N, C-alpha and C positions, 0 to 999 in steps of 0.2 A: 856236281856239287857233292863234296865229301860228306860222308855219313859215318856216325858213330855208333857201334853196337853198344847197347846198355847191358848191365848185369841182369837184368829181368827179361831179356828177350826180345828187344825192339831196336829199331835204328831211327834216328831222327836227324835232320839236316843240322850240320855243325856250323854253317856259316848263315849270317843274318839273311832271313828270307825277305823278299821285296815287299810283302806287306806288313813287315814288322815295325814296331813303334821307332825302331833306330832308323830304318830306311825312310820312314814317313818323316822324321825330323830333319834328315839330311836332304830332302827333296825339295827343289824349288817350287813344285807344284802344291807342295803342302802348306806354302804360305802365300797363296795366291797368286803364284807366278813370280814371286819375289824371293831372291835368296834369303835364307833365315839369317838372323844376326848371330855372329859366332858365339857370343856368350849363351844365347838360349839354346843353340844347337849342342854345344859342349855340355850343358846342364842335362839336356835330354838324354845324351849319350851316356853321360856318367850315371844317371838315375836307372837308365835301363841295363847298363852294365852290372851295377849293384843287384838289381832284382834278378838278373841272369845268374849271378853267383850265388844268391841266396836260394833261388829254385834248385840250381845244381846241387848245392850242399844238401838241400831237403831231400832231393832224389836219391843221391849216393848215400846220404845218411840213413834213409830208410831201408834201402838194399842192404847196407852194412849191419843194420839192426835185425835182419830177417831171421838170423840164429835163435834170437830170443822168443820170436814169434813160434818157430817150429818147437822149441823147447817147451812152450807153453801148451802146445797140441799133445804133449804125451797123454796117454800111451799111444797115440795114433802113430802108425808107421810111414815110411816114406811114399809107399804105393797109395794108401789112402788119402795122405795129404795132397799129393799131386793130382789125384783123381778129383778130389774135391775143388781144388784150386781151378782146374780146368772148368768143371761145370759152373762154379759160382763166377768165373770170370766171364764166362760166355753170357750170363745173366746180366751182368754189371755192364759188359760191353753193349748189349741190346738196349739197354737204358740209355746208355751215352749216344748210341747211334740214333735213337729216337729223339732224345733232347736236341741233339745237334742237327737233327734232320738230314742224316747223311745216308739214307736207305739206298737213294741211287748210286752214291759212290760205292756202297758195298756190293750193290747188284752188278756194276760195272766191272768190279774185281772178280766176282764169280763167273761173269761171262768171258772174261779173257784168260784163255787157257794157260797162257805163259804166266800170267800172276798167279793163278790158282795153282798151277803146278809147283812154281817155284815156292810159294808159300807153303805148300803141303810138305815139301822137303824141309823148309824151315821148322815147320810144326814138329816134325820127327826128330830134329836136332835139338830143339828146344826142350822137348820131352825128355830125351836123354840127359840133357844138362840139368832140368829140374830134379829129376830123379835121382841122379848122382849126387846133386848137391844136398838134397833133403836126406838122403841116405847118410852121407858123410856127417851131417850137423846131428841127426838123431842117433848115431851110432858112436858118439863121442870122438868124432874125427873131424872136428870144425877147423882145427889149425890147417890140416892138409887141405880142406876145402877152400880155405882162404888162399893157400898157396896157388890154386888153379887159377884164380883171377888175377894174382901177381904175375903168373906166367904168360897169362892170355896175350899181352901185347907183343911178346916174343914169337908166339905161334902166328900171330898176324902178320908178322914181318916175314916169316918163313913161307906163309901162304902166297905173299907177294912174289916171293921168288920162284916157288915151285908151280904155282898155279897161273898167276899173272905175268910171269917171266920178268918181274922187275928187277933192276940192278941195284943192289945195296950200296949204301955210302960206307966207308971204312968204319965209322963208329957203330953203324948198325951191325955190320959183320962182327965187331968186337962184342957187341951186347948178345948177339946170338951165341957166340963161342963161350962167353961167361955164363949164359944160362944153360948151355950143355954141361959145363962142369957143375953147375949148381944141381943139376938132375943127377948127375953120377954121384956127388957127395950125399944127397938125400935118399938115393936108393941104397948106399952102403949104410946110412943111418937107420933107415926103416927096415932094411934086411930084405927089401922087395922093391919094386918099381912103385913110386907113389901114384898109383893107377887113378885114385880119385882126383887127384890135383891134374894129371895129365888128361884124363877124360873130359874134365871140366874145361881145360883150355882148349882143347882139340875141338870139342863140340861147339864152345861158344864162338871160337874162331871160324869155324866152318859157317855157323850160323850167320855171324856177320857178313862173311863173304856172300853167302847166298842172299841175305837181305839187301846187301848193296846192289845186287843185280836188278832188284825192284826198282830202286831209286825212287823218284817222285810218283811212281804210278799207284802207290797205296801209302796214305798217311799212317801214322802209329796206331791210332785206334782201329782203322779198317784192317791193317795187317794182323793185329792182336786178335780182332774178331774173327777173321777168316781162319787163323791159325787154331783158335779154340774151337771153331765149328768142325774143323778137320779132326781134332783130337777128341771131341764131345762124345761121339758114340762109344769108343773104347773107354773113356773115362765113366760114363755113366753105366756101361756093362760092368766095370770093375767095382764101381759103388754097389751095384746090385749083388754081384757075386759076394762081396765082403759082407753085406747084409744078410744074405740067405745063409751064408756059411757061418754067421755069428762072430766074425771077425772085425766087424765094423764098429767104431767108436762113436759115430755121428749121433745116434740117438740113445747111446747106452751111459754117457759121462756126464749127464746133468745139462741144463739149459747154457751154462757159461760156455761149456766145451763145444755144444751144438753152434752157438752164435759166433765163437771163435772160428770154427771151421768155414761158416757160411760167409764170414767177413773176408775170406782170402780173395774174394773177387774184387773187393775194395783196395786191399793191401797190394794186390797185383797192379791196379790200374792208377792209383794215386801217384806213386813215384813216376811211372810212365808220363803222367800228365805233367808233372813238376819238371821231368827231364825235357820234354818238348818244349816247354816254355823257357827253359834255360838254354837249350841248344839254339832257339831262334835268336837268343840276344848275344850269344858269346862266339868268339872264334874257335877254330878246331884245336888250337894249342891250348886254351884255357880249359876246354872239355876234356881234352887228354890228360890234363894234370889233375882235374877233379876226379877222374875215374878211379885214381888210386885211394880215394877216400873210403870207397866201400870195402875193399879187402883189408884195409888198415884197421877199420871198425870191426870186421869179422875176426881178425886175429886178435884184437884186444879182448873182444867178448869170449873168444875161446880160452884165452889165458886167464882173464879176471874173473869171469863169471862161471864158466864151465870147469875152470881149474884143470885143463888139459896139460899134460907134462910137455916140457920142451927140453931135451938134453942139450948138452954142448955141441955135439956134432950137428944137431938139427938147427941150433942157432947159426952155425956156421954156414949150413946150406942155405938157410933163408937169407943170410948176410951176403952170400954170392948173388942170390937172386935179385936182392935189392941193389947191389952193385950194378948188375946188368940193366936194371930198370933206370938207375941212375945216368948211366952212359947212353941209353935210349932216349931219356928225356933231354940230356944236354944236346944231342943230335937233333932232336925234334925242334928245341927252341932255336937252335943255330939255323936249322933250315927255314923256320918261320921268319926269322930276322932277315936272311937272305932274300926271301920271297918279297918281304914287305919293302926292303931296300929297291929291289928290281922293280916292283910296281910304282913306287914313287919316282924312280928314274924314267920310267916309260911315261908316266903321266906329265913329268917335266918336259920330256922331249916332245909329246904331243901337243902340249900347250905352246912350246916354242915354234913347232912347225906351223901351228894355226896363226 
């Protein structure tokens, strides 16, 4: 089953799960062994698809608005914000695990050395990603941070080539080539490599690759819990160090600031839950299109709210990136269409043979 990495550091199944409402509506067993009436089945699928799109927009919309949250946390710096995010996310995940009675599943994940080792690597990668992104937003570089998530699909394609030894289609090669040109243009524009964007794209691409190796062995909440457990000792030590050195803002900026930092656990988990609900209801191609919603929102916030500067050469660089994504999207939709046609043909042939 294909899995889609999310901007907040998790992956979820991109195809309809066997136990989801869509599959239930389409299953003869769901109607007493009788095939469901076509009108009823279509209504159920349409309703579920609508819900999936709304959940997806909710998830990516919240991720896209994260810069506003980090802005509200000033004067807290990137290190303090990420340390608090890890600690309070662990508390919230513990509550979720308790409510859903998933302690056995969590225990099994910790006992499985392969799962624990892989998720530990994922934890390190997502820590780098979170720190880099938060640093970018809190230092007036939110535009470049959004660029990282625009570039990420191209990095994922390259990982497929160099790590998984996949063969690219012509349009995929074209998209990668255009993306390389974009990086050159932006490097000239910035006067340096756009290291924030590249670090975000590479760390998140590797994170998605690592999480894909876990597959169905750990669901989204279990994965996030294990990762935060791995990071929690370092995060807690960081919070203590900042507090002792007088650099912490958690208890020195008033109750509103305190509760904003504590709420980072909820802000981390809610879009994750929305994404899981969306991914169970929508196909891979739809999720792939929705994922651009987050960096677009981040880009708009950076320009309209933070008033960051975009010179003409940077607009050209971003335009080249968007052209690469357009080519990649066209290829993805064409591949999905060919796959759908092939499945229908195989189904017709199977019915004819029977």
